[in-house]
FIPAKOL-474244 format. One line per 3 residues: their letters; for each residue x, y, z of N, C-alpha, C. Coordinates in steps of 0.05 Angstrom, whole numbers, plus 32768, in hexadecimal, padded with zeros to 4 digits. Layout:
<atoms>
a) X:Y:Z:X:Y:Z:X:Y:Z; ...
</atoms>
This chain:
<atoms>
xxx) 89D7:8643:869F:89D9:865F:8696:89BF:8664:8697; 89A9:8656:869B:898D:8666:8698:898B:866D:86B7; 8993:865F:86C9:8995:8667:86E3:899E:867D:86F6
xxx) 89B6:8683:86E0:89CE:8698:86E5:89BC:86B4:86E2; 89AB:86B7:86C1:89A2:86C9:86BA:898B:86CC:86D0; 897C:86BA:86D4:8966:86BF:86E3:8971:86C8:86FB
xxx) 8983:86C5:870C:8991:86D0:8720:8998:86EC:8724; 899C:86F0:8707:89AD:8709:8701:898F:8721:86FB; 897E:8716:86EB:8961:8726:86EB:8957:8727:8701
xxx) 8958:871D:871A:894C:871F:872F:8964:8733:873F; 8977:8736:873E:8983:8742:8753:8981:8767:873A; 897F:875A:8727:8980:8783:8716:895B:8788:871E
xxx) 894F:8779:8720:8935:877F:872A:892F:8784:8741; 8937:8772:8757:893C:8782:8773:8954:8798:8778; 8968:87A6:876C:8971:87B5:8767:895B:87CC:8766
xxx) 8950:87CC:874C:8941:87E3:8745:8927:87ED:875C; 8920:87D4:8769:890F:87DD:877C:8914:87E7:879E; 8931:87DD:87A1:8941:87EE:87A6:8942:8803:87B2
xxx) 8949:8808:8790:895A:8830:8781:893F:883F:878A; 8926:8830:8789:8909:8841:878E:8907:8849:879C; 890F:8837:87B6:8905:8842:87D0:88FD:8825:87D8
xxx) 88F7:8821:87FA:88E7:8812:8809:88CE:8805:87FE; 88D1:87F2:8801:88AD:87E6:87FF:88A3:87E8:8813; 8883:87FB:880F:887D:87FE:8832:886F:87E0:8832
xxx) 8873:87EB:8855:8865:87E6:8868:8859:87ED:887B; 883D:87EA:887C:8827:87F0:8891:8834:87FF:88AC; 883B:87DE:88AE:8849:87E4:88D1:8860:87FC:88D8
xxx) 8866:8803:88C1:8889:8812:88C1:8873:8824:88BD; 885A:8833:88B7:885B:884F:88A9:884C:8859:88C8; 8840:8843:88D6:882E:8850:88ED:883A:885A:88FF
xxx) 8843:8875:88FA:8855:8886:8918:8851:88A6:890D; 8864:88B2:891E:885E:88CB:8918:886B:88D4:890C; 8869:88E3:88F9:888A:88EE:88E2:888B:8912:88E5
xxx) 889F:8917:88EA:88A3:892D:88F2:88A4:893E:88D6; 889A:895C:88C5:88A0:895E:88B0:88BC:8971:88B2; 88CC:8966:88A7:88E8:8962:88A3:88F7:8981:888B
xxx) 88DB:8979:8873:88E8:898C:885C:88D1:8993:8851; 88CD:89A7:8840:88BB:89AF:8835:88C5:89C5:8817; 88C1:89BA:8803:88D3:89CA:87E9:88AA:89CE:87D1
xxx) 88BA:89E6:87D4:889D:89F2:87C3:88A9:89F5:87AB; 889B:89EF:878B:889F:89F4:8776:888B:8A05:876D; 889A:8A1B:8760:888E:8A3C:8756:8891:8A33:8733
xxx) 887A:8A3D:872B:8879:8A2F:8705:8883:8A4B:86FD; 8891:8A47:86F0:889D:8A64:86E3:888E:8A64:86BE; 887A:8A6B:86B7:886E:8A67:8699:8880:8A6C:8686
xxx) 888F:8A81:868E:88A1:8A96:8671:88B5:8A7F:8670; 88C3:8A77:8684:88DB:8A61:8677:88D1:8A40:867F; 88BD:8A39:867F:88B0:8A26:8681:88C1:8A14:869A
xxx) 88BE:8A1F:86AB:88D5:8A07:86C3:88D1:8A19:86D9; 88DA:89FF:86E8:88CD:8A05:870B:88DF:8A14:871C; 88DC:8A27:8731:88F6:8A2B:8746:88EE:8A1E:8759
xxx) 8902:8A16:8767:88F7:8A07:878A:8900:8A20:87A1; 88EB:8A22:87B2:88E8:8A2D:87C9:88EF:8A18:87DA; 88FC:8A1F:87EF:890C:8A0C:880A:88F8:8A0F:881E
xxx) 88E8:8A0A:882D:88D1:8A0E:883F:88E5:8A10:885A; 88DE:8A22:886D:88E4:8A2A:888F:88CF:8A20:88A1; 88DB:8A0E:88B2:88CA:89FE:88CA:88C5:8A23:88D9
xxx) 88B8:8A2C:88D9:88BD:8A43:88E5:8894:8A53:88DF; 888F:8A62:88F7:8878:8A6E:88F1:8873:8A82:88D5; 8886:8A93:88D5:888E:8AAA:88C1:88A5:8AA8:88AE
xxx) 8898:8AAB:8890:88A7:8AAA:887C:88C4:8AB5:8880; 88D9:8AB7:8865:88ED:8ACB:8866:88EA:8AD0:884A; 88FB:8ADF:883D:8902:8AE4:881C:8902:8AD1:8811
xxx) 890C:8AB7:8814:8910:8AA5:8809:8908:8A82:880D; 88FD:8A85:8828:88E9:8A7A:8830:88CB:8A76:8832; 88BA:8A6C:882E:88A9:8A5F:8839:889E:8A4D:8851
xxx) 8892:8A50:885C:8893:8A46:887C:8876:8A28:8870; 8888:8A11:8879:8881:89EE:8880:8862:89F8:8880; 8855:8A06:8893:8837:8A03:888F:882E:8A0A:8875
xxx) 8837:8A15:885F:882F:8A1E:884F:8825:8A05:883C; 8822:89EE:8843:8828:89D6:883A:8804:89C7:8840; 8803:89DC:885E:87E1:89D5:885F:87D5:89EF:8864
xxx) 87D7:8A03:885C:87D0:8A20:8868:87CD:8A1F:887F; 87E0:8A1C:8895:87DD:8A29:88A8:87FB:8A3B:88AD; 87F7:8A44:88C5:8812:8A4D:88D1:881E:8A45:88EF
xxx) 8826:8A2A:88E7:882D:8A16:88F9:8846:8A0B:88FB; 8855:8A0B:8907:8874:8A03:890D:8878:89E6:8910; 8892:89D3:891B:888C:89B7:891D:8875:89A6:891A
xxx) 8870:89A1:8901:885D:8990:88F5:8862:8973:88ED; 884D:896B:8900:884C:8946:88EE:8837:8945:88EA; 8842:892B:88DC:882C:890F:88D1:8826:88F5:88E8
xxx) 8811:88F6:88E6:8813:88D9:88FC:87F9:88C7:88E4; 8808:88B1:88E1:87F9:889D:88D8:87EE:8884:88EC; 87D0:887E:88F8:87D5:886E:890B:87BF:8854:88FE
xxx) 87C5:8838:8911:87B3:8822:8901:8797:881D:8914; 8782:8820:8904:8765:8821:890E:8762:8809:8918; 876A:87F3:890F:876C:87D2:8915:8746:87D1:8908
xxx) 8731:87E3:8915:871C:87D6:890F:8705:87E3:88FA; 871A:87F7:88EA:8716:8806:88CF:872A:8810:88C5; 8721:8829:88B9:8737:8834:88A4:8745:883E:88AF
xxx) 8764:8846:88B0:8777:8849:88B8:8778:8867:88BA; 877A:8876:88CE:877E:8892:88CF:8793:88A3:88CA; 8793:88BD:88C3:87B2:88CB:88C0:87AA:88E4:88D6
xxx) 87B7:88F4:88E2:87AD:8909:88EE:87C5:891E:88E9; 87CD:8937:88EE:87DF:8945:88E9:87DD:8961:88FE; 87F3:8963:8908:87F6:897C:8917:880A:898D:8912
xxx) 8809:89AA:8922:881F:89B8:8924:881C:89CA:893C; 8839:89D2:8941:883D:89E7:8963:8838:89FD:8960; 8831:8A18:8971:8829:8A33:8960:884E:8A3A:896E
xxx) 884C:8A55:8979:8861:8A65:897B:8878:8A56:8995; 8861:8A54:89A8:8870:8A4F:89B8:8882:8A2D:89C0; 8874:8A1D:89A9:8880:8A04:89A1:8877:89F5:89B7
xxx) 8870:8A00:89CA:8857:89F0:89E2:8836:89E6:89D7; 8831:89F4:89C4:880E:89EF:89BB:880B:89D8:899E; 8808:89C3:89AC:87FF:89BA:8991:87DD:89C1:898A
xxx) 87DC:89C7:8971:87C7:89C9:8966:87C8:89BB:894B; 87A4:89AE:8940:879E:8996:8931:87A0:89AB:8917; 87B1:899A:88FE:87A2:89A6:88E4:8793:898D:88E1
xxx) 8796:8972:88D8:877F:8965:88D7:8780:895F:88EF; 8760:8954:88FC:8768:894A:8914:875B:892C:891C; 8766:891E:8935:875A:8901:8932:8736:8908:8932
xxx) 8731:891A:8937:8713:891A:8936:8704:891A:8914; 870F:8929:890B:870D:8924:88EE:8725:8928:88DC; 872A:8905:88D8:874B:88FE:88D9:8748:88F8:88B6
xxx) 875D:88F6:88A9:8766:88F2:8893:876B:88CA:888F; 8767:88C4:887E:8764:88A2:8876:877E:889C:8863; 878D:8888:8872:87A9:887C:885B:87A5:8860:8856
xxx) 87B7:884F:883F:87B3:8835:883D:87C8:883C:8823; 87D3:8822:882E:87F1:8819:8814:87E1:8805:8809; 87E8:880C:87E8:87E0:87F8:87D6:87FA:87F0:87CF
xxx) 87FE:87CF:87D4:8818:87CF:87DA:8820:87BC:87B9; 880B:87BD:87A7:8812:87B6:8795:8823:87CD:877B; 8817:87E4:8784:8823:8805:8775:883D:880B:878E
xxx) 8841:8804:879C:8850:8807:87B5:8848:8823:87C0; 8833:882B:87C1:882B:8841:87C0:8814:884C:87DA; 881E:8868:87ED:880A:886C:87FE:87F0:8880:87F6
xxx) 87DA:8874:8801:87C9:8889:87F2:87B3:8894:880E; 87B7:88B3:880E:87A9:88C5:8824:8791:88CB:8816; 877E:88C7:8828:875D:88CF:8822:875E:88E8:8832
xxx) 8759:8904:882D:875F:8916:8848:8738:891E:8840; 873B:891D:8861:871B:8925:886F:8712:8943:8860; 86FC:8943:8862:86E8:8956:8857:86EB:896A:8869
xxx) 86E3:8986:8869:86E0:8995:8879:86CB:898F:8891; 86D3:8990:88AC:86C4:898D:88C0:86AA:89A9:88C0; 8692:8992:88C5:8679:89A5:88D1:867F:89BF:88E4
xxx) 8690:89AD:88F8:868F:89C8:8908:869C:89E3:8907; 8694:89F0:8909:86A0:8A11:88F9:86C0:8A14:890A; 86BA:8A06:892C:86D4:8A10:893C:86E5:89F5:893B
xxx) 86ED:89E9:8922:86F9:89CD:8925:870F:89DB:8912; 8727:89D0:890E:873D:89D9:8900:8738:89D4:88DF; 873C:89E4:88C6:873D:89E5:88AD:874E:89EA:889D
xxx) 8758:89CF:8891:8777:89D8:8883:8775:89D7:8866; 878F:89D1:8852:8785:89D3:8836:8782:89B2:8838; 878B:89A6:8849:8784:898C:884B:8765:8980:884E
xxx) 8757:8995:8852:8737:898A:8851:872D:898D:883B; 872C:897E:8834:8724:8979:8814:8716:8969:880C; 871C:8950:881C:870E:893D:8816:871B:891E:87F8
xxx) 8736:8931:87E8:873C:8926:87D8:874D:890F:87E1; 875A:88FC:87CB:8765:88E4:87CC:8787:88EC:87C7; 8798:88EA:87CF:87B2:88EC:87CB:87C6:88D2:87CE
xxx) 87D2:88D2:87B1:87DE:88B7:87AF:87FA:88BA:87AB; 8811:88B3:87B2:8828:88AC:87B4:8837:8898:87AD; 8846:8890:8796:8854:887E:8791:8873:887C:87A3
xxx) 887A:8865:87AA:8894:8861:87B3:889B:8879:87CD; 888C:8882:87DE:888D:889A:87EE:88A1:8893:8805; 88B3:887E:8801:88C4:887F:8821:88DE:8870:880F
xxx) 88FA:8884:8811:8911:887A:880C:8923:8876:881A; 8916:8870:8836:891D:8857:8853:890B:8858:885C; 890B:8847:8871:88FA:8845:8883:88F3:8860:8894
xxx) 8905:8873:889C:88FF:8885:88A6:88F8:889A:889A; 88F5:8899:887E:88F6:88BC:886E:88E2:88B0:8859; 88C8:88C4:885A:88B0:88C0:8845:88AD:88DD:883E
xxx) 88A6:88DA:8823:88A6:88F3:8813:888D:88F2:8804; 887D:8908:8800:8863:890C:87F3:886E:8924:87E4; 8860:8925:87CD:885F:892D:87B9:883F:893D:87B3
xxx) 883A:8951:87B6:8818:895E:87B0:8822:8971:8798; 880B:8968:8788:880A:897F:8771:87EF:899B:8779; 87F6:89AC:876A:87C6:89B3:8778:87B9:89A5:8770
xxx) 87B9:89A1:8751:87AC:8996:8743:8797:8978:875A; 87B1:8969:8770:87A6:895E:8778:878D:895F:8792; 8794:897F:8792:8780:898A:87AC:8769:8998:879D
xxx) 8765:8993:877D:8752:899B:8771:8759:89B9:8767; 8770:89C8:876C:877B:89E0:876A:8788:89E5:8752; 878F:8A00:8746:87A3:8A0A:8736:87B9:8A0C:8744
xxx) 87B9:8A16:875B:87D0:8A1B:8764:87CC:8A15:877B; 87EA:8A18:8793:87E8:8A1F:87A7:87FA:8A39:87B2; 87F3:8A45:87C5:8804:8A65:87D0:8814:8A61:87E2
xxx) 8826:8A6C:87E1:883A:8A68:87F8:8841:8A87:87FA; 884F:8A8B:8811:8853:8AAB:881C:886B:8AAD:881B; 8884:8AC2:8815:8895:8AC6:8819:8890:8AE1:882F
xxx) 88AD:8AF1:8842:88A7:8B04:8844:88A3:8B26:8834; 889B:8B34:8845:888D:8B4D:882E:8876:8B48:881E; 8862:8B36:882E:8844:8B31:8820:884D:8B24:8804
xxx) 8866:8B18:87FB:8862:8B11:87E0:885B:8AEC:87DC; 884A:8AEA:87C9:883F:8AD0:87CB:884A:8AC6:87AF; 884B:8AAA:87B9:885A:8A93:87A4:8844:8A89:8799
xxx) 8839:8A87:8774:8829:8A71:8774:883B:8A52:876E; 882B:8A3F:877C:8841:8A23:8781:882B:8A10:876F; 883E:8A06:8765:882F:89E9:8754:8833:89D5:8766
xxx) 8848:89D1:8768:8848:89BA:8781:885F:89B3:878E; 8855:89AB:87A1:886B:89A1:87B7:8871:8987:87CA; 8893:8988:87D2:888E:896D:87D6:8895:896A:87F3
xxx) 888E:8959:8802:888C:895E:881C:889E:894A:8832; 88B9:894E:8839:88C2:8939:8846:88BC:893A:8862; 88B8:891B:886B:88B8:8919:8889:88CE:88FC:8889
xxx) 88DD:8903:88A2:88E6:88F4:88AD:88EF:88F4:88C8; 88E7:88DB:88D9:88F1:88D7:88F0:8912:88CD:88F7; 891A:88CB:88E7:8939:88D0:88EB:8943:88E7:88FC
xxx) 893A:88FD:88EC:893F:8914:88F9:8933:8921:890F; 891F:890B:891E:891D:891A:893C:8925:8903:894B; 8934:88F1:8944:893F:88E4:895D:895B:88F2:8963
</atoms>
């Protein structure tokens, strides 16, 4: 009977882990992740509630959708986040997007001034350390050049889907700003960024 109970307990624990997502494997993270969806959360103080705004993968917002680039404070589309294994030191990440033509790649976080990442296996979390602002005034600068550390627990629902939940306070800010058409600005409390390699196939 004790053996059956032990097996049932193991099955329950396993089911709980599976329902939370995928156990992180650094080897499966080391690739380029296209940004597939961005959800902006606007806080409504009057009703103590949040309104969701779904981003658009474009260079210009419309009346209902901020652009993906607002996540980084840039006007670029087709953005991707790449994780690399440095092997001889800290593992690096960098981010790029494309201009209106769709042909010219532009660094958001460059290989020359990358961020760093690691996996905390105990907490099943990914830890991203943002780069500092570059000393070269001609180098790209984004919201992600702040030297802050971002931690996300259970960020992968499948081996092809990575989700990062980002609060303005993670960046030392009271709020993010996202734009709609007509020069309408939204005060954003948090952002959910979804990256998927399955949509790139």
